[in-house]
FIFI-753084 format. One record per residue: x, y, z of N, C-alpha, C in turn; residue in one letter. Coordinates in steps of 0.02 Angstrom, whole numbers, plus 50000, padded with zeros to 5 digits. Atoms other than C-alpha are relative to their C-alpha. Last residue first. Example, Ala and Ser with C-alpha at 12.3 -4.5 7.8 and 13.67 -1.06 7.14 Angstrom:
<recs>
499584994149997506844994750357499615005550037S500454994150000506154977550390500455006050000A
</recs>
This chain:
<recs>
500645003549997499864924048592499465004450031N500265000350069501264936048549499334996549997L500254993450018501514939948733499715000149931E500654999249967501654921348773499705006849983A500485004350036503034919348643499315000850031K500194996650061503964934148716499494996049960K499515001050053503954925948887499755003549937S500175005150049502844933449021500554999449947P500354997050057503724943149160499814994449951N499594999150060504174933749317499585003549948S499324998549977503554932749497500485000449941V499445001250045501694933449457500675001850031P499774994050033500414932049598500604998549955F499775002550065499344919249686500205006149959L499644995450044499054922449870500234996549936Q499895003750063497784914449985500315004949951L499884995950060497924921550161500124995449940N499825003950058497144912350309500075004649940L500034996450063497144921650474500244995649944Q499465001150047496744912250634499895004349938Y500104996950066495684917050784500624998849957V499484995150017495744905050933499845002849931R499504999349947494664892651027500485005749988D499325002150016493084893450922500475001150058G499524994650005491294894050987500694997349983K499485000049949490124879550949500495005849988Q500095005449952488524876650852500495000250058N500694999649976488354892450749499874994950055M500034995149945490254893150738499295001150025R499695002849939490264876850637499945004850058A500465005149974489044883850508500264997250065I500604996549975490094899450483499504995250031S499824997049936491684888950469499405003650031N499935005349950490934877950334500155002850069E500675002749988490354893150234500034994650055K500384994949961492034901850250499314997450018H499734999949932492974886150196499615004950044L500205006249968491844884050044500244999950073S500714999649986492034902249992499764993950039K500094995049949493924901250006499265000650021R499765002949937493974885049909499895004950058M500515004949979492894892549771500204996950066Q500584996349978494054907549759499454995450026R499824996949936495584896349752499415004050028L500005005349948494784885749616500165002850069K500705001849987494384901249510499964994850057F500294994449964496174907549525499284998550019K499765000549931496804890349474499725005650043L500325005849969495704890549318500214999350073D500704998349987496234908149271499644994350035E500024995049946498064903449291499285001750018F499895003749937497844887649188499985004850060E500605003949987497074897849046500074996350067A500514995349978498494910549053499364996350019Q500284996450057499754896449044499475004850027T500705001150021500634892049205499865003549934L500054996950067502414889649269499324998349972S500255003750058502294885949455500075004149936L499804995650055503154890949617499874996249935T499895003350064502234882849761500215005249949L499984996150061502244888449942500134995549940S499745003850057501864882250115499995004349938G499774995950055501554889550286500274995449945F499895004250058500514880650417500175004649941E500164997050066500524888450589500134994949945R500584995749993500554883750773499785003149934E500585004249983501714868650758499365004150005T500245003450060502984879450666499394995750013A499715006650009503144890250821499694996649939N500385005849978502574908150800500374993549985D500194999849930503634924050796499674993550025Q499434999249955504644923650635499814999150074Y499465004250024503364916850512500605000150048L500125006749973501984924850615500574995249981S499804999949930502714942050575499934993050031E499274999650000502604938250389500255000150072L499745006650018500804932550411500764999950001G500075004049940500384948650503500264992949987L499424998549959501114957550351499954996250067Y499445004050024499834948550243500635001350042M500125007049983498414955450349500584995649977L499965000849928499094973150343499924992750020Q499304999849981499404971850157500084999050075M499695006350021497624966250124500734999750020Q500245005349956496964980850226500324993349983L499704998949934498074993350134499784994550048Q499315002250001497614986149965500335000650069R500035007350002495764988150005500714997250001I500185002249933496075006150057499964992450004L499424998949955497035009849897499854997750071A499525005650004495645001849793500595000750047P499434998650043494405015249855500494994150000P499384998949962492885007249938500575001349951I499425002250040491195009249854500645001950037E499774995150050489905011349990500594997249962E499284998750003489064996650079500175005049944P499725003650057487174998550100500745001749996A499864996150061486775004950273500294995549946E500624996950024485924995250414500105003849935T499924993050020487374983350446499355002749971P500144999450071486764967150527500055007349981K500624996850020487444962250695499915000049926G500004997750069488744950850772499315002949982K500195005350048488734949950961500025002949930S499884998450071489474959751105499814994149957I499725005350042488774957851282500045002349927L499354997850026488514973851382500334994949955G499465004449978487154965151482500695002349978T500115002549932485764978151476500604996150026A499994994549951486254988751325499934997750072P500625000449962486704973251221500025005450055D499885000749928488114978651107499345000250037K500504996649959488014975950919500134998450074Q500085002949934489364971950792499465003950037L499675006650007489394974850605499964996250066E500495005349993488124988750636500294993149992G500185002650067489245002350565499474994650004S500354994750038489255011450732499764997549932I500664999249970489684995350825499595005349962I500375006150015491134991050710499285000550027L500194999850070491775009050717499574993949981N500514994950009491765008950907499745000249928K500625002849971492714992550914499425004949991L500225005450043494044999350795499344997050024A500274997050061494175015750891499734994649954Q500624996549983494375007051060499675002749937D500505005149986495674995150987499335003150015I500185003150064496675009350909499464994750010E500394995150039496635019151073499774997049934A500684999949972497175003751172499565004949961E500074995949941498675001651057499284999950025S500414994050011498824987150936499955003850066A499824997150066500134973250920499615006449985K499694993549991500034969251107500185003549935G499285000749990499724950951071500375006650006R499684997850062497974954451002500775000250006L500175005050051497244944151145500345001749934L499635006149984498174955251269499874994649948E499304998650015497524971051187500434993950012K499925000650073495774963651190500735001349979L500055007150017495884960951378500114998949925K499395003349976496504978651408500014992649981A499404997850036495144986051298500634996350021T499724994249965493704975951369500675001649969E499874994450044492744964351256500155006450039F500274994249965492934948851364500185006249960V499714993450014493194933651253499645005450040V499744996649940492774916651330500325006849989G500235001549932492584906251172500335004450052E499525003649958492934913951002499734999350071Q500115007250007491564918350877500494995950042D500685001349976491504936550933499864992549998V499955002149930493394936550908499324998750032L499955007249997493094936950720500024997550072A500635002850026492464954950728500014992350005Y500504999149947493934959650839499334997049978I499885005249949495104952150708499495000550056I500115006650031494424962350562500064994550052W500715001250002494314977850671499824993249972G500225000649930496164976650710499254998550002I499875006849977496614972950529499774998950072W499305001650009495724988650474500134993150029N499635002949943493844989050456500744999049982P499645005950024493245000850317500404997150059V500465005650002491945012350395500344993649975K500135002349932493255024850450499534994050001E499395003049971493895026550272499864997050068F499935006550032492145029650204500594996350030V500555004149974491885043650330500024993049970R499815002849935493615050450291499444995750029R500524998049952493135052550108500164996750067D500425005349974494775050150015499485003050047F500105004350058495595063549908499584993850017E500715000550018495335075850051499864995849939G500144995550056497165081150059499274999649978L499844993149980497395073650233499815005049945K500514997949951496505057650183500105007350019L500624999250038497595056050027499435002150046K499954993850038499135059150135499365001349960Q500054994449952498645045650261500025006749963A500704999649980498355033250119499895005950047V500394997350056500055037350047499265000450016R499864992950009500935035150213499575003049945F500344996549946500085018550247500105007549995E500725000450011500625011750078499625004050052S500164995850058502415017850098499255000149988L499934993149979502575010350273499805004849944Q500534998649952501884993650214500025007350023K500614999250040503044993850063499405001650045L499964993550033504534996850177499385001449959A500104994949948504024982150287500005007049969Y500705000349979503814970850136499855005450052N500414997150053505484976350064499265000250020R499904992849998506364973050229499575003549947D500334997749939505624955550236500055007650007A500734999950009506094952350054499635002650061P500315005349963507934957150088499245000549993D499865006450033508634968049949499674994150036E499945005449950507914984749999500074993449964S499305002049991508274997349860500104994750053Q499695002550062506504999249792500704997350011N500365005950025505665000649963500354997049939F499845005449954506985012550032499674993549978V499305002050012506815023449877500194994150045V499995003650063504915023849893500704997549983L500305006549988505015028550077500024995749937L499525003849959506225042750035499744992950013K499465002050045505075048949896500514995750037F500265005550041503615049050018500534997349953E500055005749955504605059650142499754993849962D499315002149987505075071450001500014993950045S499785003850059503255072149947500714997550008Q500365006450000502735077350123500224995649942A499785004049943504085090850133499674993149999K500104996849935503795097749957500194995250056N500475003349956504565090449799499945003850066L500504995249976505385102049673499484997050046G500645001650033506275087949582499445004750022C499914998750071507975095349628499354998749961A499974992850009507435095949811500055001849926R500684997549986506915077749809499975007549988A500415001650059508575073149726499285002750009F499784995750055509555082049862499574999049938K500224993249984508555073850003500195004849943A500734999950006508785056649925499745007150011V500174998450069510645060049903499245000349989M499804993050012510905060750090499805002249930D500514995849969509885044650110500175007449993M499904999949928511045036149984499465004650029S500034993649966510355033149810500124999150075L500554999449953510915017849715500035006950032N499844997649933512005017849559499374999950043R499285001149991512015008949391500235002350069K499885005149950510115007249393500734998550013G499805006250033509875016549229500164994450049E500565002350041508915030449315500154993249969I500535002349954510275032149447499424997149961I499785006349970511665032949317499484997150048M500025005150052510725046249218500204993250028K500715001850009510435056649375499944994349949L500205004249943512305056249412499284997749993Y500375005850024512755062349238499754995550056N500564997850042513315080149284499564994249976P500035004050061514365073749432499415002049957S499464998350046514605088049556499964996249934K499595006050012512925086649642500535001749948I499344998649970512055101849717500444993849997D499915004749944510345094649673500665001150037A500564999049954509895109749565500064995650062A499894993449969511625109049485499455001350052A499455000849952511435090449453500135006550037S500265003849942509735093449371500544999550054F500444995449964510485106949259499714996650062I499584995249964511905095349210499585004950041A499765003149938510695081449165500425004950042Y499555005750011509815092549037500244997350068N499835003849940508415105449024500464994249982Y500375006249990508445116548870500264996150061P499565004749966509245133848891499614993650016R499314998250016508515146448770500504995250032L499744994549960506835137848780500735001349981S499994993950041506085127348641500265006150038R499615001050061506535110548719500025006149955K499534994550009505975116348890500394999649934T500324993649988504385106148913500465006049990S500504998750052505135090748831499705007050008E499654999250064506695090748940499525001949944K499634993749998505715093849099500355001449934K500474994549999504475080049058500365006749997F500304999750067505825067649010499525005949995R499494997250045506775071449171499725000949929Y499914993049981505205068749275500515003449953F500574996350026504795052849179500055007550018D499945000050073506535045849211499445004149969A499464995350018506465051149394500085000449924L500234993349985504785042549417500515005249978F500474998350054505425027049329499725007050010I499594998950059506915026749448499565001949940R499754993150000505775029249599500425001549938F499295000550014504805013349560500285007149994D499745004949953503045011349630500744998849989M499425004350017502385027149548500174995150056Y500215004750053500695036049546500544994749987D500435005249971501055044349714499754995049949S499615005049964502505053949635499574994250025L500244999849930501415063249511500324994250037I500125006449966502345066149346499795000950073P499485001249950502165083649272499844993550037L500124997249933500965082249127500574998350046A499885004649945501445079848945499885003450066A500585004449994500635090848813500074995350059S499845005349953501825105648821499384995750012T499845006150036501575115748662500184994250046N500565002050043500645130248741500134993549965S500575002049960501905131748882499444997349957K499815006149965503415132148765499414997350041E500045005350050502615144948654500134993350031L500715001050013502335156148805499894994449950N500295003449943504145153648857499264998749991Q499765007050001504785157948683499684996150057I500365003450055503715173648678500194992649997L500695001049979504355179048848499604996349947Q500005005449951506165176648793499304998450023T499875006250036505885187248638499984994050047E500635002050032505065201048739500094993449963Q500134996750063506625201948848499344997549971T500045004250060506615196549028499865004249938E500664999050031507225208249164499994996249934M
</recs>
């Protein structure tokens, strides 16, 4: 039974805690999450009779080394899958959060870029699914956002000789999507008005959405972009070099040069889309292609650049 003195200390501790418990889904680095978790626990218990420390965490995780958490945070050790479960328990994570923590660890610790990309895809999809389950995303908005399957089906309207039957579409999509996913994607496109089906002939054509587009959560946009980029990664391994064009440039740019290049890429994308739209009005295409334009940082800015 707690003494009155202990209760007063705990009440004081709660009233003076300004930091919030870290939310795992806000993090892309599990080591930073663990550092913030430890900092929060240490700060929130600094006035208690037994302030939080590394030894307490190790005891909660059933780990013998009292400084194991410190070594993990500092990057001196990696987490094994067995340790992932122990760390999740010590952080008070529930089943879903523990699964998310495991995906985050796999993503951070994967050394091969292909493995990292796949792990990131899994993590992104898991987080979107959890937000839908918890009601943080409006499912109606989510269903209106075409996934990569819907994106390709929409483009297939401009391809010659396409039969919009599930089995045929699955073959065209190289078996990368299930029949249920294809049916749902086609249904969503018709409901939204992006595509229309002639009631007499059953022919599919592009339509005009009747509803104004709703604001799409950034997480859903990221998920779509990741799906399309992951298709590019698969193509790198699956398609013959004569069927694709992959190239890359690694450049050192000033901020002004970066903004200029970003503008030029956007203009090129708009120009290509306009030219393609005009061409498809006169003649159907032979095949659907995906063009990804990516410009992103691979280093931190130099100290001189930060001062500027």
